[in-house]
N, C-alpha and C positions, 0 to 999 in steps of 0.2 A: 173647056175654055174658061179662063178666069174671068170673073165678073169685072166689068168696067168700073163699078163702084169701088171694088177692092183695089184695083189698079190706081184709081184716083187717090185713094187713101195713102197708098205707098208713095206715090209721086209727091203728094203734098208734104209728107213727112220728110222726103229727101230734099225738096226745094227749101223748106223752112229751116232745115238743119244748116243750109248754106248761108242763111240770111242773118245769123247771129242768135245768141241765146240770152242776152241781157234784156231785162225788162225796164224800160225807161220810166221815170216817174210820171204820174198823171199831171196834166196841166191844172193850174190853180184857177178855179172859176172866179170871175168877177161877180160881185153880188148882183143877183138877178133884179134887184130893185133899182139898178142904175137908171137915173132919169133920162128921158128922151123927149125931144120936142116933137117927134113925129109919131109917138105912140097913139094908137087908136083903141077905143073901147073893145073889149072882147065880146063877141056876140053871145046872146043868151044861151044858144045851143052849145057854146064852148066854155061854160062857166067853170068846168073842171080844170081848165088851164089857169096858171097863176096870172093874176092881174098885174103883170110887170113886163119889163122889156122882153124877157125870154118868152113869156106867154103870148105877147103881142106879135112877136116874130113868127111863132108857130101858127097863130091864127091867120096871119097874112099868107104864110105858105099854104095853108089849107085853102084859103080863098083863091090863090093863084092856081092851085091844082084842080079847081073845079067847084070848090065850095062845099060846106058841110051838108047842105040839103041834098046835093047830088050824091055824095058819099053815103049818107044815111039811107037813101032810097034803094040802094042795092043790098041784096040779102046774102049773096054768095058770089064766088068768082072761080073760074077755071082758067088755066094758062099752061103753055108749054115753056119750060125753062131749059136752055142749053148752057151748061157750064163747061168751058174749055180751060184747061190748065196748060201753062207754057213753061218751057225751060228757060235758062238764062240767055239763050241766043234767039228766043222768040219762036221756037218751034212748038206746035201743039203736041203734047205728050199724053193727054187724056181728054175724053169728051163724055159727059154724062147728060143724057136727055131725060127729062122727067115731065110727066103730067101731074100738075098740082091742082088740088081742089080744096077750097077753104070756105066755110061759112064766114061771114063778116060780122063784126060787132060781138064776137063770142070769145075774145082772147085767143089763146093758143089752141086752136082746133083746126087741124089740117090733115091732108092725106096726099102722099106722093106715090106715083107708080112709074116703074121703069119703062122706057121705050127702046126697043132694039137689043135687049139682052137675051141670051139663050135661056137663062133662068129668070122667071118673073120675080121682081122685087117690089115690095110695097112697104111703106112705113107711114104710120099715122100717130096722131096725138089725141088721146081720149081724155078730155079734161086735164090736159097737161102731162099725162102719163104716156110715154112713148111705147110703141109696139112695132115689130118688124117681122115680115114674112118673106121667105125666099123659096120659090118653087113649092108653095103651099105649106112650108114648114116654118115654125116659129124660130126666130133668132133672138136670143136673150143676152148674148155676150156684148158687153158695153163697147168694147173696142171694135167689134164687127159692125156695130150700129153707128159708130161715132161720125163718120163722114156723111152718111146719108141723113142722119139726125140733124147735124149742123146745117147741111144744105137746105133741109126742109124748113127749119126754124128761121134761118136767114132770109130765104125767099118769101116766107109768109110776112115777116116784118118789113122787108124791103118794099113789097108791094103796098103794104098798109101805110107807109110813110107818106105825108106827115100826119094823116088823119088818125092813125092808131095811137098817137101820143095824147089825144084827148079822150081815149077810151082805156088807157092803161095806167097803172099806179107807178108812174115814173117821176123823177125829179128833174126839173129844168133849171139851168143856170146860164146867164148871159156871159159870154167870154170876150165881147168886144168885136171890132171889125178888122178886116185884113184885105189887102189887095193881092190878087194872084190870078194868073191866066188872063190878064187884061180886064178883070172884073173886080168889083168891090163886094166882099162877102161880110155878112153879119153872122156871128158864130153862136150857136146854142149847144151847150153840153146836156146830154141826156144820161142820167144814171138809172140803172135797172135794179130795184130792190130784189127781185126774184131772178137771180142770174142763171139759175139752172134752166129756165124756160125763156131765155132772152138770147138775142143774136150776139151780144157782146157784154162785157162788164160795164162799159160806158161807150158813148158815141159823142162825137162833135158834128153837128149838122151845119153846113155852110149854106146860108140863105142868100140868094142873089139879091143885092140891094136894089136892082132895077126891076127885075121881073117878079121877085118873091118866090121863085121856084128853088127847090133844093138842087145844088149843082155838085156838091162834094159831101162825102161822109167819111170821117176818121173814126175807126173803131178799135177798141182795145179788146182783143180776143184771146181767151185762154182755153184751148181745147187740146185733146190728147195728141193730135198729129201736127200741131203748129208750135214751133219753138220761138219764132219771132212773133210778138204779140200785137204790133201796131200795123194797120192796113188802111190805106186810103182808097176809097171808091169814087170814081168820077161818073156822074149820071149824065147820060147822053141820049140824043135822038128822042126827044119827047114826042109822044103820040097822044091822041085823044081816043080813049076807049070808054064808052058808056058815059060820056060827058065829063070824064076825069082825065087830067093830063098826067101821064106817067112816062118815065124813061123806058126806052126799049133796050138800051144797052148800058151795062155797068162794067167799067174797066177797073181792075184792082191792082194796086201797087204796094210794096212794102214801104213803110213811112217811119219818120221819127216822131217824137212827142209833140213837135210843133206842126205836124201835118206835112212836112217836106218829104217828097218822094226820094227814096234812097236806093232804088234798084229798078230793074226792068219790070214790065207788066207781068204779073204772076198768074192772073186769071181774068176771064171775061165771061159775063153772063148775059145771054140774050133772052128776052121775054117776048113771046109771040102768041098768037091765037088766043087772045083774051076774050072771055065771054062771061057776062054777068047773069045772075038770076036764073040759074039752072035748075033750082028746086031739088037740091041734093037731100036724100033721106038721112035722118040722124044716124041710122044704122051704118052708113058708109064710114063713119069716123069712130065707131065703137070697136074696142079691142076684140079681135076674133076669138072664138072659143079655143081654137088651136093654140093661141098664144096665152091662154089662161084668162080670157075675159069674156064679155058678152053673156048671153043666157040663151037657152033653147028657144024661149019665147021671142027673142030679138031676131 
């Protein structure tokens, strides 16, 4: 039986081929020092954020999602992620279910394991270096790893937003406000200097002007199996887990450079069974000996 992961990779390539090959230009950021009458001082714990409109908006989003102290109090997280991929008429053509475990506050360090596959699949990041095992054997081909690698990195960053922006070497720019879906959004662009270990080349975060929560994310993604680069995620069904407010559902659409949806829903990710502070041993994320890593002592 072919792995669901490989099926998902093939389906994504087919879907994206139908959505166009051109790469629209990046939006031009408004200077992040744009004055604002409602800006509030950035808390001492968030001094790594810029002291400007973009930094103030991310600080507000952090506060709305539970606050920095609550985020900082958790050491790790485990969750179940279900990623469904749809065709152009709305039928599910692939479903990938993964158990994801991540230490928090340690950058890109995470591990995902398959659920429901005939051949067990696991993938992890050991200090940013990816490794993958299938049925106990190392997988080193980059194309075979591409889909699962992207899924793992994206889920890790998605769950960490907006808190992770105060812990990562990113650049923030204020892009102004916009009305959509009956709401007023304040937009912050995020540029990732280390694109190899980031979920996108850049993102635009839409902060709800009323609640302060993130409601939309526009991402510019360049990976092997996607020809269309721009995708808009809507963050829905916020839940409280461990004192933090996080979206339970993410619906993903192809978009243009202005964040306008230009096609039917391409994917949906459901996050469930979230548990904090599991006490994972560091060895769980170490590259296995069979994949050319670790050590006998480990």
